[in-house]
C-alpha positions as CSV (number, residue, x, y, z in Angstrom):
1,X,51.5,35.5,-2.8
2,X,48.4,33.6,-1.4
3,X,46.7,34.4,1.7
4,X,46.8,31.9,4.6
5,X,43.5,31.0,6.4
6,X,44.2,31.0,10.1
7,X,40.6,30.2,11.3
8,X,40.2,27.5,13.8
9,X,39.6,24.2,12.4
10,X,35.9,22.8,12.4
11,X,34.8,19.3,11.9
12,X,34.2,19.7,8.3
13,X,36.9,21.9,7.2
14,X,39.2,19.0,6.3
15,X,36.6,17.5,4.1
16,X,36.7,17.9,0.3
17,X,34.1,20.1,-1.4
18,X,32.4,16.9,-2.8
19,X,32.2,15.3,0.5
20,X,30.9,18.4,2.1
21,X,28.1,18.4,-0.6
22,X,27.1,15.0,0.1
23,X,26.8,15.6,3.7
24,X,24.9,18.6,3.3
25,X,22.4,16.8,0.7
26,X,21.8,14.3,3.4
27,X,21.5,16.6,6.5
28,X,19.5,19.4,4.8
29,X,16.4,17.5,4.2
30,X,16.5,15.7,7.7
31,X,16.9,19.1,9.4
32,X,14.2,20.7,7.3
33,X,11.7,17.8,8.3
34,X,12.4,18.2,11.8
35,X,11.7,21.7,11.9
36,X,8.6,21.2,10.1
37,X,7.5,18.6,12.7
38,X,8.6,21.2,15.4
39,X,6.2,23.9,13.7
40,X,3.6,21.2,13.1
41,X,3.7,20.2,17.1
42,X,3.0,24.0,17.8
43,X,-0.2,24.0,15.5
44,X,-1.4,20.8,17.1
45,X,-0.8,22.1,20.7
46,X,-2.7,25.2,19.6
47,X,-5.4,22.9,18.8
48,X,-5.5,21.5,22.2
49,X,-3.9,18.2,21.6
50,X,-0.5,16.6,23.0
51,X,1.9,16.7,20.0
52,X,3.8,13.8,21.4
53,X,0.8,11.7,21.6
54,X,-0.3,12.5,18.2
55,X,2.9,11.9,16.5
56,X,3.3,8.6,18.5
57,X,-0.1,7.5,17.2
58,X,0.7,8.7,13.5
59,X,4.1,6.9,13.3
60,X,3.1,3.9,15.4
61,X,0.0,3.1,13.4
62,X,1.6,3.7,10.1
63,X,4.7,2.0,10.4
64,X,4.4,-0.6,13.1
65,X,1.2,-2.3,12.6
66,X,0.2,-4.8,9.7
67,X,-2.7,-2.8,8.6
68,X,-0.7,0.5,8.6
69,X,2.1,-0.8,6.8
70,X,-0.3,-2.3,4.0
71,X,-2.0,1.2,3.7
72,X,1.3,3.2,3.6
73,X,2.6,0.9,0.7
74,X,-0.5,0.9,-1.2
75,X,-0.5,4.7,-1.2
76,X,3.2,4.8,-1.9
77,X,2.9,2.6,-4.9
78,X,1.4,4.9,-7.3
79,X,3.1,8.1,-5.5
80,X,6.6,6.4,-6.2
81,X,5.8,5.3,-9.8
82,X,4.6,8.9,-10.9
83,X,7.4,10.7,-8.9
84,X,10.2,8.8,-10.4
85,X,9.0,9.9,-13.9
86,X,8.5,13.5,-13.0
87,X,11.7,13.7,-10.9
88,X,13.8,12.7,-13.9
89,X,11.8,15.2,-15.9
90,X,12.6,17.8,-13.3
91,X,16.1,16.6,-13.3
92,X,16.1,17.7,-17.1
93,X,14.4,20.9,-16.5
94,X,11.2,19.8,-18.2
95,X,8.4,20.5,-15.8
96,X,5.5,17.8,-16.1
97,X,2.8,19.3,-13.6
98,X,-0.1,17.1,-15.3
99,X,0.4,13.5,-14.1
100,X,-3.0,13.6,-12.7
101,X,-4.5,13.7,-16.2
102,X,-2.1,11.3,-17.5
103,X,-3.0,8.8,-14.9
104,X,-6.7,9.3,-15.6
105,X,-6.3,8.8,-19.4
106,X,-4.0,5.7,-18.6
107,X,-6.7,4.1,-16.4
108,X,-9.4,5.0,-18.9
109,X,-7.8,3.4,-21.8
110,X,-7.1,0.4,-19.9
111,X,-10.6,-0.3,-18.9
112,X,-12.0,0.9,-22.3
113,X,-10.1,-2.5,-23.7
114,X,-10.0,-4.8,-20.6
115,X,-13.6,-4.0,-19.7
116,X,-15.2,-5.8,-22.5
117,X,-12.7,-8.8,-22.4
118,X,-12.4,-9.0,-18.6
119,X,-12.8,-12.6,-18.4
120,X,-9.7,-13.7,-20.4
121,X,-6.9,-15.0,-18.6
122,X,-5.0,-12.6,-16.1
123,X,-1.5,-13.6,-17.3
124,X,-2.9,-11.9,-20.7
125,X,-4.7,-9.0,-19.2
126,X,-2.3,-7.7,-16.6
127,X,0.6,-7.1,-19.3
128,X,-2.0,-5.7,-21.6
129,X,-3.2,-3.4,-19.0
130,X,0.3,-2.1,-18.1
131,X,0.8,-1.6,-21.8
132,X,-2.5,0.4,-22.4
133,X,-2.0,2.4,-19.5
134,X,1.7,3.3,-20.3
135,X,0.3,4.4,-24.0
136,X,-2.6,6.4,-22.6
137,X,-0.4,8.4,-20.2
138,X,2.3,8.6,-22.9
139,X,-0.2,9.9,-25.6
140,X,-1.5,12.6,-23.1
141,X,1.7,13.8,-22.1
142,X,2.8,13.9,-25.7
143,X,0.2,16.5,-26.6
144,X,1.9,19.0,-24.2
145,X,5.4,17.8,-25.6
146,X,4.1,18.7,-29.3
147,X,2.9,22.1,-27.9
148,X,6.1,22.7,-26.4
149,X,8.3,21.6,-29.2
150,X,6.1,23.1,-32.0
151,X,4.7,26.1,-30.7
152,X,6.9,26.7,-27.6
153,X,4.0,26.6,-25.1
154,X,5.2,26.2,-21.5
155,X,5.0,22.5,-20.3
156,X,3.9,23.8,-16.8
157,X,0.8,25.5,-18.3
158,X,0.2,22.8,-21.0
159,X,0.3,19.8,-18.8
160,X,-1.7,21.4,-15.8
161,X,-4.3,22.5,-18.3
162,X,-4.6,19.0,-19.7
163,X,-5.6,17.8,-16.3
164,X,-8.8,19.9,-16.5
165,X,-9.7,18.2,-19.8
166,X,-8.9,14.6,-18.5
167,X,-11.3,14.9,-15.6
168,X,-14.4,15.9,-17.8
169,X,-13.4,13.1,-20.1
170,X,-13.3,10.5,-17.4
171,X,-16.9,11.8,-16.1
172,X,-18.2,11.6,-19.7
173,X,-16.7,8.1,-20.3
174,X,-18.1,6.6,-17.3
175,X,-21.4,7.9,-17.9
176,X,-21.7,7.1,-21.5
177,X,-19.3,4.5,-23.7
178,X,-17.7,2.9,-20.6
179,X,-20.8,2.6,-18.3
180,X,-21.5,-0.5,-16.4
181,X,-24.9,-1.5,-17.8
182,X,-25.4,-3.5,-14.5
183,X,-24.6,-0.5,-12.3
184,X,-26.8,2.7,-11.6
185,X,-23.8,4.7,-10.6
186,X,-21.4,6.3,-13.2
187,X,-18.6,3.9,-13.2
188,X,-17.1,1.5,-15.5
189,X,-17.1,-2.4,-15.7
190,X,-14.9,-4.1,-13.3
191,X,-11.4,-5.0,-14.3
192,X,-12.2,-8.7,-13.9
193,X,-9.4,-11.2,-14.4
194,X,-6.8,-8.1,-14.6
195,X,-7.1,-7.7,-11.0
196,X,-3.4,-7.8,-9.5
197,X,-2.7,-10.9,-7.4
198,X,-1.8,-10.5,-3.8
199,X,1.3,-11.0,-1.9
200,X,0.0,-13.0,1.0
201,X,2.7,-12.2,3.4
202,X,2.3,-8.6,3.2
203,X,-1.5,-8.7,2.1
204,X,-0.3,-6.3,-0.7
205,X,-0.9,-6.4,-4.5
206,X,2.2,-7.3,-6.5
207,X,2.3,-3.7,-8.0
208,X,4.5,-2.7,-5.4
209,X,7.1,-5.1,-6.8
210,X,7.0,-3.0,-9.9
211,X,8.2,0.0,-7.8
212,X,11.1,-2.1,-6.7
213,X,12.1,-2.7,-10.2
214,X,11.6,0.8,-11.7
215,X,13.5,2.4,-8.9
216,X,16.7,0.8,-9.2
217,X,16.6,0.8,-13.1
218,X,15.8,4.5,-13.2
219,X,18.7,5.2,-10.7
220,X,20.9,3.0,-13.0
221,X,20.0,4.7,-16.2
222,X,20.3,8.3,-14.5
223,X,23.8,7.4,-13.2
224,X,25.4,4.8,-15.8
225,X,24.2,5.6,-19.2
226,X,24.3,8.2,-21.7
227,X,20.7,9.0,-21.6
228,X,21.2,9.6,-18.0
229,X,23.9,11.9,-18.9
230,X,21.9,13.8,-21.2
231,X,19.1,14.2,-18.6
232,X,21.6,15.7,-16.0
233,X,23.3,17.9,-18.8
234,X,19.9,19.1,-20.1
235,X,19.0,20.3,-16.6
236,X,22.3,21.8,-16.3
237,X,22.7,23.6,-19.6
238,X,20.2,22.5,-22.4
239,X,21.9,24.8,-24.9
240,X,25.1,22.7,-24.9
241,X,23.2,19.5,-25.2
242,X,21.4,21.1,-28.2
243,X,24.7,22.1,-29.8
244,X,26.6,18.9,-29.3
245,X,24.2,15.9,-28.6
246,X,20.6,16.1,-29.6
247,X,17.9,18.4,-31.3
248,X,15.9,20.6,-29.3
249,X,12.7,18.6,-29.5
250,X,14.3,15.2,-28.3
251,X,14.6,15.6,-24.6
252,X,11.6,17.7,-23.6
253,X,9.4,15.1,-25.6
254,X,11.2,12.1,-24.2
255,X,10.8,13.2,-20.6
256,X,7.2,14.1,-21.0
257,X,6.5,10.7,-22.6
258,X,8.3,8.9,-20.0
259,X,6.7,10.7,-17.1
260,X,3.3,10.2,-18.7
261,X,4.0,6.4,-19.2
262,X,4.9,5.8,-15.7
263,X,1.7,7.9,-14.7
264,X,-0.5,5.9,-17.0
265,X,1.1,2.6,-15.4
266,X,0.2,3.8,-12.0
267,X,-3.3,4.5,-13.0
268,X,-3.8,0.8,-14.1
269,X,-2.0,-0.4,-11.0
270,X,-4.5,1.8,-9.0
271,X,-7.2,0.5,-11.0
272,X,-6.3,-3.2,-10.9
273,X,-5.0,-3.3,-7.6
274,X,-7.2,-1.2,-5.4
275,X,-10.3,0.4,-7.1
276,X,-11.2,-2.6,-9.8
277,X,-13.3,-0.1,-11.9
278,X,-13.0,3.6,-13.0
279,X,-15.1,6.2,-11.3
280,X,-15.2,9.8,-10.9
281,X,-12.4,9.7,-8.1
282,X,-9.9,7.5,-9.9
283,X,-7.2,9.9,-9.6
284,X,-7.5,10.9,-6.0
285,X,-4.9,13.5,-6.2
286,X,-1.8,11.1,-6.6
287,X,-0.7,13.1,-9.6
288,X,-0.4,16.4,-7.8
289,X,0.9,14.6,-4.4
290,X,3.6,12.9,-6.7
291,X,5.2,16.5,-7.3
292,X,5.7,16.8,-3.7
293,X,7.3,13.5,-3.4
294,X,9.6,14.2,-6.3
295,X,10.7,17.6,-4.7
296,X,11.1,15.6,-1.4
297,X,12.9,13.0,-3.0
298,X,15.5,15.4,-4.7
299,X,14.3,14.2,-8.1
300,X,16.4,11.1,-7.3
301,X,14.7,7.8,-7.8
302,X,15.9,6.1,-4.5
303,X,15.1,9.6,-2.9
304,X,11.7,9.4,-4.3
305,X,10.9,5.8,-3.1
306,X,11.9,7.0,0.7
307,X,9.7,10.4,0.3
308,X,6.9,8.3,-1.1
309,X,6.7,5.9,1.9
310,X,7.3,8.7,4.4
311,X,4.6,10.9,3.0
312,X,2.1,7.9,2.7
313,X,2.9,7.1,6.5
314,X,2.0,10.5,7.3
315,X,-1.3,10.4,5.5
316,X,-1.9,6.9,7.0
317,X,-0.9,8.2,10.4
318,X,-3.1,11.3,10.1
319,X,-6.2,9.2,9.6
320,X,-5.2,7.1,12.5
321,X,-4.9,10.3,14.8
322,X,-8.2,11.5,13.7
323,X,-9.9,8.3,14.8
324,X,-8.1,8.2,18.1
325,X,-8.3,11.9,19.1
326,X,-10.7,13.5,16.6
327,X,-7.8,15.8,15.4
328,X,-8.9,17.1,11.9
329,X,-6.9,15.4,8.9
330,X,-6.4,18.7,7.4
331,X,-4.3,20.0,10.4
332,X,-1.8,17.0,9.7
333,X,-1.9,17.4,6.4
334,X,-0.7,21.1,6.7
335,X,2.3,19.5,8.3
336,X,3.1,18.1,4.9
337,X,3.0,21.5,3.3
338,X,5.3,22.7,6.1
339,X,7.8,20.0,5.3
340,X,7.8,21.2,1.5
341,X,8.3,24.7,2.7
342,X,11.0,23.9,5.1
343,X,12.8,21.5,2.6
344,X,12.8,24.3,-0.2
345,X,13.9,26.8,2.3
346,X,16.6,24.5,3.6
347,X,17.9,24.0,-0.1
348,X,17.9,27.7,-0.9
349,X,19.9,28.3,2.4
350,X,22.4,25.4,1.8
351,X,22.8,26.8,-1.8
352,X,23.5,30.1,-0.6
353,X,26.3,28.8,1.9
354,X,27.9,26.7,-0.7
355,X,28.0,29.6,-2.9
356,X,29.5,31.9,-0.4
357,X,32.1,29.0,0.7
358,X,33.2,28.8,-3.2
359,X,33.8,32.6,-3.5
360,X,35.6,32.4,-0.2
361,X,37.9,29.7,-1.6
362,X,38.4,31.5,-4.9
363,X,39.5,34.6,-3.0
364,X,41.9,32.7,-0.7
365,X,43.9,31.2,-3.9
366,X,44.1,34.5,-5.8
367,X,47.4,36.2,-5.7
């Protein structure tokens, strides 16, 4: 005998579990972001400003002006590249928190080679720089991979601590072996002919095109290939993967190397597309901000791209709001933290509601 559910119908009661899950996946972050913006509006009002005017300035300047779009996409480019690699690792349960250091090492290795031959043709130097950036980031991440596989060191700790080694390594390099002899400042030689060409219609370097290639490729790999299946399976039950598919060392090392490679490529793109030389502020926090982007994008390549553009628009808009109203950028940046908190809380609530519905369905079909 089965029980009959006589509760009144609701708009979602006729939907399948998979359909309801997809709707929840979309609506939860949207509702969470709206809630974060509302709380942010309260903070802005306490600061003595009109939240509607501040938000209007932020989004109009970042999204509806040529210069705003350019700055938004410039910041979104390294964020998206790094966050795609981090998101795939997070999806597999491999936590790489050290993309900042991997970006630094990728940029340093690139300029270490290219700086002395920067008058060679760009058609040679640009692919070389991309390869060197990927190799530098991968090698730095592989240190954490070796420590995890060989000695069981937690990757959260090892990747993070490697950042604090990469930063002084950068400072030493631009003061000694890589220092530009014609400059009084601690900085490297210029990138020269490896500078990325500009797309005239957007006034943006071609590095953004790489994002438009990496995102669909990563999405295809994640959904349609055996490697993508292993990523998802490793995140769900790594012991089943070890028992039936691969050795224990394969996936952690592979995900760290992949994430490090993309971070190193982002380092070269930032160097060749924006900064032209390596200095003490090369990383600029992109590696840590990309963690937020990966979380907001649900560790999905397409979601990561959307989150990278949205977060970059908030940063660009915050600077515009500061110029127009004097509102501290830190206050608007606090809204970003609120977005992360509300999205995480929304996910927790959605998971709890989903689990409760699953228990209810199981009780409904029991005799």
